[in-house]
N, C-alpha and C positions, 0 to 999 in steps of 0.2 A: 265666392261664398264659402264660409267655413261650415261644413256640415257636421251635425252632432249625432251621437248615438241615440237611438230610439229605445230607451230603457235597456233591457237585457237581450233584445232580439238580435243584435248585430246589424240591423238596418240603420242607415244614416239618412237624416232628413235636414232640411234647411231650418235654421232657428226661428223662422217665421213661416207660418202656414197661411195659405189664402183661403178665407172663409167665403162661402157662396150663398149665404142666406138671402142676400138682396137680389140675386140673379132671377130674372123673370118677373120682378116686381119693381122695386125702385131702380134697378139697373136693367134696362132692356138688353136683348141679346147682343147687339153691336157693342154696347158699353161693357157688358160682361166679357166679351171676347177681347176687347182692348185691355181690360184689367188683367185677364189671364195672360195675354201676350206679354204685357209689361212685367208681370211677376216671373214668367218663364224666362224672359230675357235677362232678368236679374239673378237667375239661378235658383229661384224658389221651386222646389220639387215636390211640395206637399200641398194637396188640395183637400179641403174638408167640405162635405155636403151632407144632405140628409134627405130621406125619402119624403119628408113632410114639407120641405122648403118649397113654398108656392105650388103645393099640390103636385110635386114631381117635376115641375118645369125647370127648376134649378138643375136637377140631375140631367135632364134632356139637353140643356144648354152646355153643360160640362161635357156630356158625352159627344156632342158634335165637335166641340173644340179639341177633344182628346185624340182624334184620329191622327195617326202618325206619331203621336207622342206618348202613347200609353206606357211603354216600357220605361220611360224617363220619370213618370209621375207616381208618387206614393198617394194613393187615393183612399180616402176614408168616407164612409157613409154611416147612416144610423137607422135603427128600427125601434119602434114602439108607438110613437105619436100617431094620432088618427090620420089616415090617408083617404078615408071615404066615410060614408054615412052609415055603413052597416055595423052591426054589433060586434063583428069580429075583425073590423078593419083597423084595429089598434091593439096595443098591448104586447107583452112578451110571452105569449103562448107559443108553443112549438109551431102550431099551425101558422100563426101570423109571421113569425120570424122566417120560416122557410118560404112562404109565399111572397112576403114583402121583399125579401132579398132577390128573388127571381125577377120581380118587377123592377127593382132598382138596377139590376144588371142589364135588363132590356133598355131601360131609359138611358143608362150610361154607355150602352153599346160596348160592353166589356165582358170578359169571361170571369173576372175576379175583382174582389175588393181587397186592398191591402189591409185595411182595418175596418172592422164592423163594431160599432158601439151599440150597446143597449142604451137607448137615449134617456130613459127614466127608470127608476125603480118601479116594479109592478107588484103591488100587494096581493093581487089576485092570481098570479102565476107562480108556480113552484120554481125557485131559482135553479134547482138542479135540472129541471126539464128545459128551461130557457138556455142554460149553458150547454146542455146536451144537444140542443138544436143548432147552436153555433158550432159545436164540435162536428156535427154532421156536415155542415157547410165547409168546414176546414178540411175534413176528410175527402169531400167532393172536389176540392180545389177551387171553390167559389169564394172563399174567405181565407186570408192568411193569418191575421191576428185578431184577437178579441179584446175589446175595451169596454169601459163603462163611462157614462156621462151623467152628471147631475146626481150621482150616488153620494150618500153620506159616508163618513169614514167607516162606520161599522158595517154598512151595506157593502162597501168595497172590499173590506177584509173578509166578509162572509163569502162574497163571490170568489175571491182568491182561494179560500179554504175549500169551498164546495168543488171547485174545479180540480184542485189538488187531490182531494179525497176520492173523487170519481174518475181520476185519470183523464180529464177532459182538457181541451185546449186551454192554456193558461190565460188569465187576464193580464195583459202586458202594458196597458195604458189607461189613463183617466182623462176626462175632459171636464174640468170644473170651471165655474165662473170665477174670475180673479181680476181685481183692479184696485186702485189706491183707496177707493171708498168701500169696497166689498172685500174684506180680507179674512173672512171666516175660514177659508181653506188653509190658512197658515196654522190653524189650531191643531188639526188632526190629519187632513188629507195630504198636505205636502210632506210632513214627517213620515206618514205611512208610505208615500211614494218613494221617498229616499230609502226607507228601510227595506221595501220590497222590490226595489230597482224597477219601478214603473216609470214609463214615459208620461210626462204631464204636458197637456196641450190646452192651456187656458183660453177661454173665450171672453168677449166683452172687455178687453183691456182698456178701452176708452170710456167705459161706463155709459154706453149708448150716446156718446158725444158729450156727456157732461164735463169730462175732463179736458175737452178741447176749448172750453170757454164760450162756445157758440150760443148757449142759452142765456148766459149773462150778457151777451151782446144783442139779445133780442131775436136771434135767428131761430128757425124751426127745425124739428127733427123728431126722432122716435119718441122722446119723452112726452111730446104733445100729440103724437099720432097713434100711440099704442097704449092701451090701458095697462098692459102687462109691464111695460117699461116705466110708465108713470108711477105705478105702485112700487116698483123695484127701487126707484131712486127719488122718492118724494120726501124723504127725511131731510129736514133743514140742515142737519150736520153734514150730510153728503155735499150739499151745495156750498157750505162753508169750506169744506176741505178742497173742493174743486176751485173755489175762488183763490185760496192760498196757493194751490198748485199752479194755477195759470200765472199768478204774480211771480212765482218762483221761476217758471219757464221764461217769462218776459225778462226777468233780471239776468238770466243766463243767455238771453238772446237765442232761445230755441223755440221752435214751434211746439206747443203743448201736446199735440197728438202723437208725434213720434216719441216724445219724452215719456209719455204715459205708457206706451207700448214697451219702450226700452226698460222702464222700471219693472214691469211684469217679467220681462225676459231675463232680467238680472238676478232673479231669485235662483239660488243654486239647484232647486228641485225642478225648475221649469225646463222643458225640452224644446217645445216649439209653440210660440204664441200665435193665436189665430187672429188675423187681420181681415176685416171686411170693409167694403166701401160701396157707396152708391154711384160714385162717379170716378173717372180716371184721375181727376184733379185731387179728389180726396185720397185715393190710393197713393198717388205720388207724394202727397204731403206725409202721410203716415209711414210710408216705407223708408223715409229718411231715418227711421229707427236703426236701419242697418249701419249707419255711420255713428251711432251714439253708443259709446262703451262706458257704462257707469262704474266708477270705482266704488269700493265698499263705503267710502265716506260720502260720495254723491248719493248712493242709494239710501244711506242712513238719513241724510238731510231731507230727502224727499219723503221717506217713510215717516219722519217726524211731523210732517204736515197733516198726517192722517191720525186716526184713532185706532190703537191696537186692540184687537179682540182679546178677551181674557183667555188664559191658558185653559186647557181641558181639565186640569187639576186645580183650578182656581177655587179657593174656599172663602 
């Protein structure tokens, strides 16, 4: 495994990160453990989870698996999304950040998180207070690095500036959505990350399975089972891009899933691409991305199958 720098932190991670959103739902605990074992055996040292994944069950499964391996694993989790029915069981208030991280640490059976992401932008919470809460956790040794997920470019830059101005723990990484049909991050977030030396850990590289071709073959998956994913990928142009991509993969005699992941990973701003799976077979298919090294010409050919978003300065 060729490990890569995690932004400016000096930490090194595998170029692919194991996502755990399916754990405790589509992937039961034995399946989740088999996937984690396989990833670990391949040298993947980066796991991504969240307190909201299956109401904390994903963190519990990861925590049980981590025993005896904690020092080897870079572990990321998140805070913001609702974890209960109470009015304060969500958000980026100082109260929720501090209490939610304590709960995550208990579920994960660990003393620290290597990375804590603010999972969403919160219009109702002062950003300086949210970042100060993360800073408190850093000072307590419960969190090592701060990141943001699903932030816009201006929101990310504001978080960086607020942390700098108040001498708080810096924002060192971002987790945006990125795949061949959803390329908005190329407009501002990825250039921002390169400018600020942020680690970039994209999720959804297979576009919820759309880029695997399974929906064109009449198979089922998240697009049919989740309103969120259906709305995210319902545009006809996304399906047209996916169809062109699957044909391209077939012509190259490659499985489309690992090729889609390798395309995301090949962007120079990307640090570690998050891969999720419902089954060990799915993971074994996608993780073939480790063997795919795209040349600039290969990447350009695949990129040309898609639709480029306009520049931020487009007039």
